[in-house]
C-alpha positions in Angstrom: -7.0 103.9 124.0 -8.0 100.8 121.8 -9.3 97.9 123.9 -11.7 94.9 124.4 -14.7 94.3 126.3 -17.3 91.7 126.5 -19.9 91.9 123.7 -22.5 93.8 126.3 -21.8 97.4 125.8 -25.3 98.8 126.2 -28.2 97.3 128.5 -30.8 99.6 126.0 -33.6 97.3 125.3 -35.8 99.9 123.9 -37.8 100.0 120.4 -36.9 103.0 119.9 -33.2 104.0 119.7 -33.4 107.7 119.0 -34.1 110.8 121.8 -36.9 113.5 121.0 -35.5 116.3 118.7 -36.3 118.8 121.9 -35.1 118.1 125.1 -38.4 117.3 127.5 -39.2 118.3 130.1 -39.1 115.4 132.4 -35.2 114.9 131.8 -33.6 113.7 133.8 -29.8 111.6 134.2 -27.6 109.9 136.5 -24.0 109.4 134.8 -21.5 107.4 136.3 -18.2 107.7 134.3 -14.3 107.1 134.7 -11.9 104.4 136.4 -14.8 102.1 137.5 -17.6 104.4 137.2 -16.3 106.2 140.1 -17.6 109.5 139.2 -21.2 110.6 138.9 -23.4 113.2 138.6 -27.0 112.7 139.5 -29.6 115.3 138.1 -32.4 113.2 139.4 -30.6 114.3 143.4 -28.8 117.0 142.2 -26.0 115.5 143.5 -22.2 114.7 142.4 -20.0 112.4 143.6 -15.9 112.7 142.6 -13.2 110.0 142.7 -10.8 111.0 144.9 -8.9 107.4 144.4 -6.8 107.3 147.4 -9.1 109.5 150.1 -12.5 107.4 148.8 -15.2 110.1 147.7 -16.3 113.0 148.0 -20.0 114.2 147.1 -21.6 117.8 146.9 -24.7 119.2 145.7 -24.9 120.6 142.3 -27.4 121.1 139.6 -26.9 122.1 136.4 -28.3 125.5 134.4 -30.7 124.9 132.3 -28.1 125.8 129.4 -26.2 122.8 130.7 -28.8 120.4 130.5 -29.9 121.4 127.4 -26.3 121.5 126.0 -25.9 117.6 127.3 -29.2 116.3 126.1 -28.0 117.4 122.6 -24.3 116.0 123.0 -26.4 113.0 123.8 -29.1 113.3 120.6 -25.7 114.0 118.2 -23.9 110.8 119.4 -27.1 108.7 119.2 -26.7 107.7 122.5 -29.1 105.0 122.9 -27.3 103.1 119.8 -23.8 104.0 119.5 -22.3 102.3 122.3 -24.1 98.8 120.7 -21.3 99.3 118.0 -18.9 99.2 120.3 -16.6 95.9 119.9 -13.2 94.4 121.1 -12.4 92.5 117.6 -10.4 94.4 114.6 -11.1 94.0 111.2 -8.4 91.5 111.1 -10.2 89.5 113.5 -7.4 90.1 116.6 -8.4 91.5 119.6 -8.1 95.1 120.9 -7.3 95.9 124.7 -6.4 98.7 126.4 -5.7 99.5 130.5 -6.6 101.2 132.2 -10.1 101.7 130.5 -13.1 103.7 131.9 -16.5 102.4 132.5 -19.8 104.3 131.7 -23.8 103.8 133.4 -25.6 106.1 132.0 -29.5 105.9 133.2 -31.9 108.4 131.5 -35.4 109.8 132.0 -37.4 110.9 128.7 -40.6 111.3 128.2 -41.4 109.2 131.2 -39.5 106.3 129.6 -36.1 105.1 131.3 -33.4 103.8 129.4 -30.0 102.4 130.6 -26.6 102.4 128.7 -23.5 100.9 129.3 -20.4 101.0 127.4 -16.0 101.0 128.2 -13.4 102.2 126.7 -11.9 99.0 126.5 -12.7 98.7 122.9 -11.3 99.2 119.3 -10.6 102.4 118.9 -13.5 103.0 116.2 -15.3 106.1 114.8 -18.7 105.1 117.7 -15.7 104.8 120.4 -14.2 108.3 119.4 -18.0 110.2 119.3 -18.6 108.6 122.8 -15.1 109.8 124.3 -15.9 112.9 122.9 -18.8 113.3 124.4 -17.5 112.2 128.1 -15.1 115.1 127.7 -17.7 117.2 127.0 -20.0 116.5 130.3 -16.6 116.2 132.3 -15.9 119.7 131.4 -19.3 120.5 132.0 -19.4 119.2 135.7 -15.7 120.1 136.7 -16.5 124.5 135.3 -19.1 124.2 138.1 -18.3 126.2 141.8 -19.5 122.8 143.6 -17.1 120.7 141.8 -14.2 123.2 142.4 -14.6 123.3 145.7 -14.2 119.4 146.2 -10.9 117.9 147.6 -8.1 117.1 144.6 -7.9 113.1 144.4 -4.6 111.9 145.2 -3.1 109.0 143.8 -3.9 107.2 140.6 -5.2 104.0 138.6 -2.3 101.9 136.9 
């Protein structure tokens, strides 16, 4: 999982790098992730899009429960989602560069208290504590999505990325 990427791991450019303690009523997100960020959970439109690799993509209506939304919000706070991607690096302490192939790409668009935030990162960075936190976050939210009945009704992906 160690890797390298450009220095642009995050588009976040707000003044505060912390989400409010409690999930606001207007909390929504669009989270694209995976190889070339081809999977997406969009709570604005309540749609999930699954990457079927060789068979394209499939979308379905999916509304997350309030409990799932709160737990995902809390995970975002725990990993400091607005600042942690900025700490990723492709340069190891010894000056060498890390690399990984394939790697995953992540785009997160958030709405919180009427503000919009955009955060991007890849797993093509050195394996650091920050990358591990983001990977744990990704694994958690993917489990939430895949546990939904609507997700399980989607076709299986065919093929693989090399």
